[in-house]
C-alpha positions, 0 to 999 in steps of 0.5 A: 500500500502507498503512504497515502493509505497510512495518512488516511488511516491515521486521520480516520483513527483520530476522528474515531477516537474522538467519537469514542471519547464523546460516546464514553462521555455520553454513556457515563454522564447521561447528558447530550452535547449541544450538537445533538438535536433534542428532537431526534434523541429522546430524553433517557436515550443518551446512554444508548446513543453513547454506547452506539458511538463507542461501538462505531468509533471502535469499529472505525478505529479497527478499520483505520488500523487496517490501513496502517501497514504496521498493525494491519492483519487480515481479520482486522478490517472484517472485525472493524466493519462488523463493529461499525455495523453493530454500532449502526444498529445501536444508533437505530435502537437509540433513535427509534421513537418510543411507544406511547404509554 
């Protein structure tokens, strides 16, 4: 692979790490940051959305690490894609509307 893939992988790694930190903050404090729309994320769903961000961030970290030649191995990309998809399902669960009580 060329060195451009390494640079792209490193940039994606940084963005994914920031998403994991934001997700951990949301999961621990159960608060939403100002950039999250209150219309899309119902009250009480902050922890679930934070866990989804952690899963998607970890999947993106593994995916971006597969672009960096030093740490790349064959199954890393598949595990990263799987975790990213799990995070997507968790986002769907966190954002779906609650049934009326």
